[in-house]
Backbone as ProteinMPNN parsed JSONL, in Angstrom:
{"seq_chain_A": "MAGVSVFIASAIALGQRVSETASGGGFHHAIDDFIRLLGTVPDSPPDAMDADDLAGLRAIAGTVIEQVERRLEARTDHLAKQVTLAQTIYQIQQALENIDRWHRHEPAPADSLPKPSE", "coords_chain_A": {"N_chain_A": [[26.163, 11.341, -1.724], [23.942, 13.907, -2.099], [21.697, 14.699, -0.667], [18.649, 13.568, 0.877], [16.937, 11.445, -1.241], [13.885, 11.74, -3.158], [12.609, 9.292, -3.37], [13.679, 7.862, -1.203], [12.889, 9.456, 0.957], [10.101, 9.193, 0.718], [9.879, 6.413, 1.014], [10.798, 6.102, 3.634], [8.766, 7.475, 5.025], [6.544, 5.868, 4.375], [7.405, 3.439, 5.413], [7.419, 4.078, 8.129], [4.706, 4.485, 8.456], [3.771, 1.876, 8.084], [4.955, 0.655, 10.314], [3.714, 2.041, 12.402], [1.039, 1.54, 12.137], [-1.176, -0.44, 13.554], [-3.382, -2.055, 13.157], [-5.774, -3.76, 11.065], [-7.101, -2.498, 7.994], [-5.528, -0.179, 7.532], [-2.857, -0.95, 7.864], [-2.57, -2.777, 5.759], [-3.069, -1.069, 3.591], [-0.892, 0.674, 3.809], [1.216, -1.076, 3.263], [0.572, -1.764, 0.603], [0.86, 0.773, -0.585], [3.602, 1.117, -0.205], [4.629, -0.918, -1.836], [3.694, 0.014, -4.302], [5.203, 2.385, -4.468], [7.803, 1.303, -4.696], [7.493, 0.125, -7.177], [7.485, 2.318, -8.86], [10.042, 3.262, -9.052], [11.784, 2.183, -11.162], [10.806, 3.672, -13.302], [12.1, 6.006, -13.394], [14.944, 8.11, -14.282], [18.098, 6.388, -14.512], [20.072, 7.626, -12.935], [18.724, 8.648, -10.824], [18.912, 7.445, -8.401], [21.544, 6.664, -6.208], [24.177, 4.396, -5.134], [24.101, 4.484, -2.335], [21.459, 5.329, -1.89], [20.12, 3.121, -2.904], [20.949, 1.132, -1.103], [19.8, 2.186, 1.218], [17.083, 2.048, 0.54], [16.782, -0.723, 0.351], [17.235, -1.402, 3.035], [15.064, -0.17, 4.311], [12.994, -1.558, 3.076], [13.563, -4.082, 4.093], [12.885, -3.688, 6.771], [10.14, -3.216, 6.505], [9.34, -5.71, 5.529], [9.958, -7.25, 7.779], [8.021, -6.247, 9.526], [5.706, -7.186, 8.284], [6.144, -9.924, 8.528], [6.03, -10.173, 11.329], [3.375, -9.497, 11.714], [2.157, -11.625, 10.409], [3.017, -13.744, 12.045], [1.643, -13.112, 14.359], [-0.92, -13.795, 13.739], [-3.35, -12.326, 13.493], [-5.021, -11.707, 11.469], [-7.58, -12.765, 9.126], [-7.425, -15.885, 7.336], [-7.333, -15.529, 4.493], [-6.38, -12.88, 4.299], [-3.923, -13.241, 5.506], [-2.643, -14.829, 3.621], [-2.527, -13.004, 1.511], [-0.88, -11.07, 2.701], [1.472, -12.564, 2.997], [2.113, -12.848, 0.323], [2.81, -10.238, -0.244], [5.366, -9.981, 0.741], [6.901, -11.401, -1.122], [6.312, -9.761, -3.337], [7.55, -7.355, -2.617], [10.237, -8.186, -2.514], [10.561, -8.938, -5.194], [10.149, -6.474, -6.455], [12.391, -5.111, -5.513], [14.395, -6.574, -6.78], [13.808, -5.881, -9.431], [14.403, -3.163, -9.272], [17.15, -3.294, -8.78], [17.983, -4.408, -11.25], [17.189, -2.341, -12.955], [18.855, -0.324, -11.998], [21.253, -1.33, -12.822], [20.9, -1.034, -15.449], [19.516, -3.006, -16.896], [16.94, -4.703, -18.666], [13.764, -5.411, -17.164], [12.115, -8.529, -16.679], [8.932, -9.069, -18.216], [6.987, -10.4, -16.715], [7.645, -9.955, -14.098], [6.853, -7.727, -12.726], [5.781, -6.001, -9.852], [2.619, -6.403, -8.226], [0.37, -4.644, -6.364], [-1.403, -5.816, -3.484], [-4.922, -6.527, -3.158]], "CA_chain_A": [[24.752, 11.665, -1.851], [23.78, 15.304, -1.714], [20.587, 14.808, 0.271], [17.751, 12.425, 0.826], [16.162, 11.453, -2.485], [12.435, 11.687, -3.022], [12.237, 7.892, -3.14], [14.052, 7.472, 0.155], [11.999, 10.187, 1.869], [8.787, 8.548, 0.637], [10.005, 5.069, 1.585], [10.887, 6.273, 5.093], [7.421, 7.824, 5.511], [5.68, 4.689, 4.257], [7.899, 2.461, 6.386], [6.916, 4.499, 9.435], [3.265, 4.218, 8.462], [3.619, 0.435, 8.303], [5.323, 0.371, 11.704], [2.799, 2.685, 13.346], [-0.331, 1.089, 11.919], [-1.247, -1.72, 14.253], [-4.521, -2.917, 12.892], [-6.648, -3.773, 9.921], [-6.89, -1.988, 6.657], [-4.451, 0.808, 7.447], [-1.608, -1.689, 7.681], [-2.57, -3.317, 4.401], [-2.946, 0.055, 2.655], [0.489, 1.161, 3.886], [2.041, -2.051, 2.53], [0.277, -1.571, -0.823], [1.494, 2.028, -1.004], [5.045, 0.881, -0.259], [4.882, -1.708, -3.05], [3.506, 0.933, -5.436], [6.38, 3.258, -4.532], [8.912, 0.528, -5.261], [7.216, -0.083, -8.594], [7.715, 3.543, -9.646], [11.474, 3.588, -9.136], [12.359, 1.963, -12.495], [10.313, 4.641, -14.285], [12.946, 7.191, -13.265], [16.261, 7.978, -14.904], [18.976, 5.571, -13.68], [20.865, 8.404, -11.984], [17.835, 9.154, -9.77], [19.338, 6.815, -7.149], [22.917, 6.181, -6.191], [24.358, 3.155, -4.365], [23.636, 4.726, -0.959], [19.998, 5.321, -1.937], [19.714, 1.73, -3.095], [21.156, 0.449, 0.181], [18.783, 2.7, 2.126], [15.797, 1.486, 0.133], [16.801, -2.135, 0.755], [17.109, -1.46, 4.492], [13.671, 0.167, 4.634], [12.195, -2.7, 2.628], [13.789, -5.142, 5.071], [12.085, -3.357, 7.952], [8.736, -3.438, 6.153], [9.158, -7.167, 5.48], [9.934, -7.711, 9.177], [6.705, -5.895, 10.073], [4.744, -8.126, 7.699], [6.391, -11.225, 9.159], [5.476, -10.108, 12.69], [1.917, -9.521, 11.593], [1.792, -13.001, 10.085], [3.242, -14.562, 13.242], [0.606, -12.788, 15.346], [-2.156, -14.435, 13.28], [-4.492, -11.466, 13.824], [-5.836, -11.542, 10.268], [-8.205, -13.958, 8.565], [-6.519, -16.662, 6.493], [-7.173, -14.901, 3.175], [-5.504, -11.708, 4.459], [-2.583, -13.758, 5.786], [-2.084, -15.242, 2.329], [-2.216, -11.764, 0.796], [0.304, -10.476, 3.339], [2.636, -13.378, 2.634], [2.431, -12.503, -1.062], [3.452, -8.917, -0.306], [6.814, -10.165, 0.959], [7.431, -11.732, -2.44], [6.191, -8.59, -4.206], [8.6, -6.408, -2.226], [11.505, -8.746, -2.964], [10.573, -8.855, -6.654], [10.336, -5.066, -6.81], [13.798, -4.787, -5.256], [15.179, -7.168, -7.878], [13.589, -5.024, -10.602], [15.153, -1.918, -9.044], [18.563, -3.621, -9.006], [18.162, -4.534, -12.703], [17.084, -0.985, -13.496], [20.057, 0.415, -11.621], [22.337, -1.872, -13.66], [20.466, -0.76, -16.826], [19.049, -4.228, -17.537], [15.47, -4.725, -18.73], [13.082, -6.332, -16.254], [11.18, -9.424, -17.365], [7.56, -8.542, -18.187], [6.165, -11.053, -15.684], [8.201, -9.745, -12.751], [6.419, -6.459, -12.172], [4.964, -6.234, -8.655], [1.227, -5.955, -8.224], [-0.088, -4.5, -4.979], [-2.542, -6.655, -3.095], [-6.206, -5.812, -3.16]], "C_chain_A": [[24.546, 13.073, -1.299], [22.698, 15.489, -0.664], [19.721, 13.582, 0.143], [16.92, 12.518, -0.451], [14.674, 11.383, -2.174], [11.988, 10.262, -2.714], [12.53, 7.473, -1.707], [13.146, 8.172, 1.166], [10.604, 9.55, 1.883], [8.814, 7.162, 1.269], [10.08, 5.135, 3.108], [9.494, 6.552, 5.659], [6.49, 6.619, 5.459], [6.109, 3.593, 5.236], [7.425, 2.8, 7.789], [5.419, 4.245, 9.548], [2.978, 2.742, 8.709], [3.874, 0.112, 9.767], [4.306, 0.897, 12.705], [1.358, 2.214, 13.22], [-0.463, -0.323, 12.461], [-2.367, -2.622, 13.776], [-5.107, -2.722, 11.512], [-6.159, -3.167, 8.636], [-5.769, -0.988, 6.519], [-3.093, 0.162, 7.213], [-1.503, -2.182, 6.243], [-2.412, -2.21, 3.361], [-1.509, 0.599, 2.649], [1.433, 0.231, 3.128], [1.828, -1.875, 1.023], [0.929, -0.301, -1.354], [3.006, 1.87, -1.116], [5.401, 0.1, -1.528], [4.721, -0.833, -4.291], [4.707, 1.864, -5.595], [7.559, 2.516, -5.156], [8.733, 0.327, -6.763], [7.468, 1.135, -9.462], [9.191, 3.85, -9.852], [12.032, 3.342, -10.536], [11.821, 2.876, -13.594], [11.16, 5.906, -14.306], [14.249, 7.005, -14.036], [17.19, 7.196, -13.968], [19.799, 6.359, -12.654], [20.008, 9.002, -10.864], [18.205, 8.581, -8.408], [20.789, 6.398, -7.269], [22.991, 4.928, -5.313], [23.875, 3.313, -2.92], [22.107, 4.723, -0.882], [19.477, 3.896, -2.053], [19.844, 0.945, -1.801], [20.104, 0.895, 1.198], [17.408, 2.123, 1.817], [15.699, 0.019, 0.531], [16.604, -2.27, 2.27], [15.666, -1.17, 4.92], [12.757, -0.996, 4.239], [12.35, -3.874, 3.595], [12.972, -4.929, 6.333], [10.599, -3.596, 7.688], [8.438, -4.937, 6.115], [9.102, -7.739, 6.894], [8.577, -7.415, 9.818], [5.626, -6.85, 9.556], [4.903, -9.496, 8.354], [5.85, -11.261, 10.586], [3.958, -10.188, 12.669], [1.434, -10.938, 11.285], [1.94, -13.92, 11.298], [2.159, -14.333, 14.295], [-0.735, -13.437, 15.0], [-3.421, -13.623, 13.649], [-5.446, -11.282, 12.649], [-6.487, -12.866, 9.881], [-7.22, -14.629, 7.606], [-6.277, -16.005, 5.131], [-6.245, -13.689, 3.245], [-4.073, -12.145, 4.761], [-1.888, -14.183, 4.496], [-1.666, -14.008, 1.529], [-0.975, -11.1, 1.384], [1.571, -11.253, 2.99], [3.067, -13.063, 1.198], [3.125, -11.153, -1.16], [4.952, -9.011, -0.062], [7.487, -10.478, -0.373], [7.401, -10.514, -3.363], [7.267, -7.555, -3.893], [9.954, -6.899, -2.717], [11.646, -8.653, -4.48], [10.797, -7.419, -7.108], [11.783, -4.641, -6.59], [14.709, -5.377, -6.328], [15.029, -6.339, -9.145], [14.356, -3.712, -10.473], [16.645, -2.161, -9.251], [18.868, -3.726, -10.502], [18.155, -3.157, -13.363], [18.361, -0.199, -13.212], [21.265, -0.05, -12.431], [22.024, -1.691, -15.141], [20.105, -2.027, -17.583], [17.53, -4.203, -17.584], [14.895, -5.749, -17.757], [12.188, -7.261, -17.068], [9.749, -8.923, -17.189], [6.722, -9.158, -17.08], [6.654, -10.809, -14.273], [7.777, -8.424, -12.12], [5.508, -6.701, -10.978], [3.552, -5.692, -8.823], [0.796, -5.827, -6.775], [-1.284, -5.396, -4.711], [-3.815, -5.834, -3.122], [-7.011, -6.204, -1.961]], "O_chain_A": [[24.933, 13.377, -0.17], [22.809, 16.393, 0.165], [20.031, 12.665, -0.617], [16.279, 13.536, -0.714], [14.266, 11.016, -1.072], [11.093, 10.05, -1.896], [11.714, 6.803, -1.073], [12.687, 7.55, 2.124], [10.003, 9.392, 2.946], [7.882, 6.78, 1.978], [9.484, 4.305, 3.793], [9.087, 5.944, 6.65], [5.732, 6.378, 6.398], [5.268, 2.906, 5.816], [7.069, 1.906, 8.556], [4.925, 3.841, 10.601], [2.059, 2.396, 9.45], [3.103, -0.617, 10.391], [4.064, 0.272, 13.737], [0.544, 2.466, 14.108], [0.073, -1.276, 11.895], [-2.307, -3.836, 13.971], [-4.958, -1.674, 10.884], [-4.999, -3.294, 8.244], [-5.111, -0.949, 5.48], [-2.277, 0.676, 6.448], [-0.469, -2.021, 5.595], [-1.707, -2.385, 2.367], [-0.979, 0.943, 1.592], [2.34, 0.689, 2.434], [2.792, -1.842, 0.257], [1.488, -0.301, -2.451], [3.622, 2.429, -2.024], [6.371, 0.431, -2.21], [5.518, -0.925, -5.224], [5.173, 2.104, -6.709], [8.232, 3.043, -6.041], [9.701, 0.357, -7.523], [7.648, 1.006, -10.673], [9.544, 4.623, -10.742], [12.707, 4.224, -11.068], [12.335, 2.854, -14.712], [10.954, 6.779, -15.149], [14.614, 5.887, -14.398], [17.079, 7.328, -12.749], [20.178, 5.814, -11.617], [20.508, 9.776, -10.047], [17.859, 9.156, -7.376], [21.215, 5.853, -8.287], [21.969, 4.461, -4.81], [23.306, 2.382, -2.349], [21.527, 4.188, 0.062], [18.516, 3.516, -1.384], [18.949, 0.179, -1.442], [19.58, 0.076, 1.953], [16.661, 1.755, 2.724], [14.652, -0.432, 0.997], [15.883, -3.158, 2.727], [15.12, -1.851, 5.789], [11.855, -1.366, 4.99], [11.382, -4.578, 3.881], [12.43, -5.879, 6.898], [9.887, -4.116, 8.546], [7.403, -5.38, 6.612], [8.286, -8.616, 7.176], [8.047, -8.238, 10.565], [4.744, -7.267, 10.306], [3.915, -10.149, 8.692], [5.276, -12.266, 11.007], [3.342, -10.858, 13.497], [0.429, -11.393, 11.832], [1.087, -14.772, 11.545], [1.801, -15.25, 15.033], [-1.587, -13.607, 15.872], [-4.429, -14.192, 14.067], [-6.55, -10.764, 12.815], [-6.017, -13.941, 10.253], [-6.285, -13.989, 7.125], [-5.137, -15.935, 4.671], [-5.418, -13.489, 2.356], [-3.119, -11.5, 4.325], [-0.699, -13.93, 4.305], [-0.585, -13.976, 0.942], [-0.115, -10.623, 0.644], [2.616, -10.661, 2.72], [4.262, -13.02, 0.903], [3.939, -10.939, -2.058], [5.723, -8.212, -0.595], [8.516, -9.893, -0.71], [8.362, -10.265, -4.09], [7.832, -6.949, -4.803], [10.733, -6.125, -3.273], [12.718, -8.33, -4.992], [11.555, -7.176, -8.047], [12.34, -3.893, -7.393], [15.684, -4.745, -6.735], [16.007, -6.114, -9.859], [14.896, -3.208, -11.458], [17.332, -1.322, -9.834], [19.878, -3.204, -10.973], [18.994, -2.849, -14.21], [18.879, 0.501, -14.081], [22.183, 0.726, -12.697], [22.788, -2.138, -15.997], [20.358, -2.122, -18.784], [16.892, -3.732, -16.642], [15.47, -6.818, -17.554], [11.57, -6.83, -18.041], [9.397, -8.41, -16.127], [5.827, -8.497, -16.553], [6.126, -11.402, -13.332], [8.304, -8.047, -11.073], [4.575, -7.5, -11.056], [3.326, -4.669, -9.47], [0.849, -6.804, -6.028], [-2.072, -5.691, -5.609], [-3.783, -4.604, -3.111], [-8.125, -5.713, -1.778]]}, "name": "protein", "num_of_chains": 1, "seq": "MAGVSVFIASAIALGQRVSETASGGGFHHAIDDFIRLLGTVPDSPPDAMDADDLAGLRAIAGTVIEQVERRLEARTDHLAKQVTLAQTIYQIQQALENIDRWHRHEPAPADSLPKPSE"}
C-alpha cells in the first residue's frame, strides 16, 4: 500500500468522531456518516482498495461497532434510539459484506444495501 487511501483516512476520522462524541445526536450523526461512507466504497473501481485497506476498514468498523455496543449497554438513550443503534450494527456488518463482494467483483443483492438510520 503506497499510502493511506481516502476511504481509510475518512473512516479513521469518522471512527474518532464516534469515539469522541459522548452524547446525543452527535454520536448518532457520526454513526450515520460512517455507514454512508461504507456505502460509497462499492461505487469505486475495485482497485481503489487493496487487502490491507480492507483489513483496516474492517478494524475501524469493529471499533465503531464496539462503541455502539457500549452505548447500548449504558442504556443512556430512549428505547427507540436503542433500537435504531442496534440496527446500525447490522447495517455496518451488511455494508462490510457488500464491500467484500465488491472487492471480489461479485454483484451485491439489491436488498442488502445499507440505509443510515434517521
